[in-house]
C-alpha positions as CSV (number, residue, x, y, z in Angstrom):
1,X,-29.6,-63.4,-21.0
2,X,-32.4,-60.9,-20.6
3,X,-30.0,-58.0,-20.8
4,X,-28.7,-59.5,-24.1
5,X,-32.2,-59.7,-25.4
6,X,-32.7,-56.0,-24.6
7,X,-29.6,-54.8,-26.5
8,X,-26.5,-56.3,-28.0
9,X,-24.6,-59.4,-26.8
10,X,-20.9,-58.5,-27.5
11,X,-18.1,-61.0,-27.8
12,X,-14.8,-59.2,-27.9
13,X,-11.7,-60.9,-29.3
14,X,-8.4,-59.4,-28.0
15,X,-4.8,-60.5,-27.8
16,X,-1.4,-60.2,-29.3
17,X,-1.0,-59.4,-33.0
18,X,-0.7,-62.3,-35.4
19,X,-2.2,-64.8,-32.8
20,X,-5.2,-65.5,-35.1
21,X,-8.0,-63.4,-33.7
22,X,-9.4,-62.5,-37.1
23,X,-8.8,-66.1,-38.4
24,X,-10.7,-67.5,-35.4
25,X,-13.6,-65.1,-36.0
26,X,-13.7,-66.1,-39.7
27,X,-13.8,-69.8,-38.7
28,X,-16.6,-69.3,-36.2
29,X,-18.6,-67.4,-38.9
30,X,-17.8,-70.0,-41.5
31,X,-16.7,-67.4,-44.1
32,X,-13.7,-65.1,-44.7
33,X,-15.2,-61.8,-43.6
34,X,-12.2,-60.2,-41.8
35,X,-8.8,-59.6,-43.5
36,X,-6.0,-61.9,-42.4
37,X,-2.3,-62.2,-43.1
38,X,1.1,-62.8,-41.4
39,X,2.0,-59.7,-39.5
40,X,-0.1,-56.8,-38.2
41,X,-3.4,-56.6,-40.1
42,X,-6.2,-55.3,-37.9
43,X,-5.6,-51.6,-37.1
44,X,-9.2,-50.5,-36.2
45,X,-12.1,-52.0,-34.3
46,X,-14.3,-54.3,-36.4
47,X,-17.9,-54.9,-35.2
48,X,-19.7,-57.7,-36.9
49,X,-23.5,-57.8,-36.5
50,X,-26.1,-60.4,-37.5
51,X,-28.2,-59.6,-40.5
52,X,-30.0,-62.7,-42.0
53,X,-30.9,-60.9,-45.2
54,X,-27.3,-60.1,-46.4
55,X,-26.0,-62.4,-49.1
56,X,-22.4,-62.2,-47.9
57,X,-21.6,-58.9,-46.1
58,X,-22.3,-55.2,-45.9
59,X,-19.6,-52.9,-44.7
60,X,-19.3,-49.2,-43.7
61,X,-16.8,-47.2,-41.6
62,X,-17.5,-44.5,-39.0
63,X,-15.4,-42.0,-37.1
64,X,-15.3,-41.6,-33.3
65,X,-18.6,-39.8,-33.1
66,X,-20.4,-42.1,-35.5
67,X,-20.2,-40.0,-38.7
68,X,-20.0,-42.2,-41.8
69,X,-16.6,-42.1,-43.4
70,X,-17.2,-45.0,-45.9
71,X,-20.8,-45.4,-47.0
72,X,-22.4,-48.8,-46.4
73,X,-22.2,-51.1,-49.4
74,X,-23.0,-54.8,-50.0
75,X,-20.0,-57.0,-50.9
76,X,-19.2,-60.5,-52.2
77,X,-16.2,-62.3,-50.6
78,X,-13.9,-61.1,-53.3
79,X,-15.1,-57.5,-53.5
80,X,-14.8,-57.2,-49.7
81,X,-11.2,-58.2,-49.9
82,X,-10.6,-55.6,-52.6
83,X,-12.3,-53.0,-50.5
84,X,-10.2,-53.8,-47.5
85,X,-7.0,-53.6,-49.5
86,X,-8.1,-50.2,-50.8
87,X,-9.3,-48.7,-47.5
88,X,-6.6,-50.3,-45.4
89,X,-3.4,-50.5,-47.4
90,X,-0.9,-52.8,-45.8
91,X,2.6,-52.0,-44.5
92,X,5.5,-53.7,-46.1
93,X,6.8,-55.2,-42.9
94,X,9.5,-52.5,-42.5
95,X,7.2,-49.5,-42.3
96,X,4.2,-48.6,-40.1
97,X,0.8,-49.4,-41.3
98,X,-0.7,-46.3,-42.9
99,X,-3.2,-44.3,-40.8
100,X,-6.0,-46.1,-42.7
101,X,-7.9,-43.0,-43.3
102,X,-7.2,-41.3,-39.9
103,X,-10.9,-40.5,-39.6
104,X,-11.9,-44.2,-39.5
105,X,-12.5,-45.4,-35.9
106,X,-14.7,-48.5,-36.4
107,X,-15.5,-50.8,-39.3
108,X,-19.2,-52.0,-39.2
109,X,-19.9,-55.3,-40.9
110,X,-23.3,-57.0,-41.3
111,X,-23.5,-60.7,-42.2
112,X,-25.6,-63.7,-41.4
113,X,-24.4,-65.3,-38.2
114,X,-27.3,-67.7,-37.9
115,X,-24.9,-70.5,-36.9
116,X,-24.1,-68.7,-33.7
117,X,-27.7,-68.7,-32.5
118,X,-29.0,-71.7,-30.6
119,X,-31.9,-73.3,-32.5
120,X,-33.5,-74.8,-29.3
121,X,-33.9,-71.5,-27.5
122,X,-37.3,-70.1,-26.6
123,X,-36.7,-66.7,-28.3
124,X,-36.7,-65.6,-31.9
125,X,-33.3,-65.5,-33.5
126,X,-33.7,-61.9,-34.5
127,X,-34.5,-60.8,-30.9
128,X,-30.9,-61.1,-29.7
129,X,-28.2,-59.1,-31.4
130,X,-24.9,-60.9,-31.2
131,X,-22.0,-58.6,-32.1
132,X,-18.5,-60.0,-32.6
133,X,-15.8,-57.5,-32.1
134,X,-12.2,-57.8,-33.4
135,X,-9.6,-55.6,-31.9
136,X,-6.0,-54.7,-33.0
137,X,-3.2,-56.7,-31.5
138,X,-2.1,-55.5,-28.1
139,X,1.6,-56.3,-28.6
140,X,2.2,-55.1,-32.2
141,X,5.5,-53.4,-32.8
142,X,3.7,-51.3,-35.3
143,X,0.7,-50.8,-33.1
144,X,2.7,-49.5,-30.1
145,X,3.5,-46.4,-32.1
146,X,0.9,-43.7,-31.7
147,X,-1.1,-43.2,-34.9
148,X,-4.0,-40.7,-34.9
149,X,-3.7,-40.3,-31.1
150,X,-3.9,-44.0,-30.1
151,X,-1.8,-47.1,-30.4
152,X,-3.2,-50.5,-31.3
153,X,-2.8,-51.3,-27.6
154,X,-4.8,-48.3,-26.5
155,X,-7.6,-49.1,-29.0
156,X,-7.9,-52.7,-27.8
157,X,-7.7,-51.6,-24.1
158,X,-10.5,-49.1,-24.7
159,X,-12.8,-51.8,-26.0
160,X,-11.9,-54.2,-23.2
161,X,-12.4,-51.5,-20.5
162,X,-15.7,-50.3,-21.9
163,X,-18.9,-51.6,-20.2
164,X,-20.2,-52.7,-23.6
165,X,-19.2,-56.3,-23.7
166,X,-20.4,-59.6,-22.3
167,X,-17.5,-61.9,-23.2
168,X,-13.9,-61.2,-23.8
169,X,-11.9,-63.9,-25.6
170,X,-8.2,-63.5,-25.1
171,X,-6.2,-65.1,-27.9
172,X,-2.5,-65.9,-27.6
173,X,0.1,-67.8,-29.7
């Protein structure tokens, strides 16, 4: 608990593709932040952080060394969906997902996650930084092909193997 107060408390969602990782996260958050659909949808790591001052969500994208690829902007629910469709065009089921600009490594989203913080705790809500992490599906036929040097499996495995997580939720269908 004290370690979490000193930094970030990361909850990583991992599992097979189309098992509902993004849908579960949206349900926990109480709003449709992450894109969802039948078939492979998540191709990058999505990190969602608490920001009590954001109306719906802010989103930006960074490369592997943290350089900004897509500038941070505030979105409504509808405009975020449009942005995701533009930045991450979807495959048609017969073709691989596009490389989703190859320079994008991580999507950073800020939104209020006040409902995840216990109200009876003896700390201030803004003292602990809960971060929810969505990973690509580990068993995706599309994701097992190497795109930009890493498969969806490799991306998810890298997040799980990193020391930067406190909880891993493995979802399966």
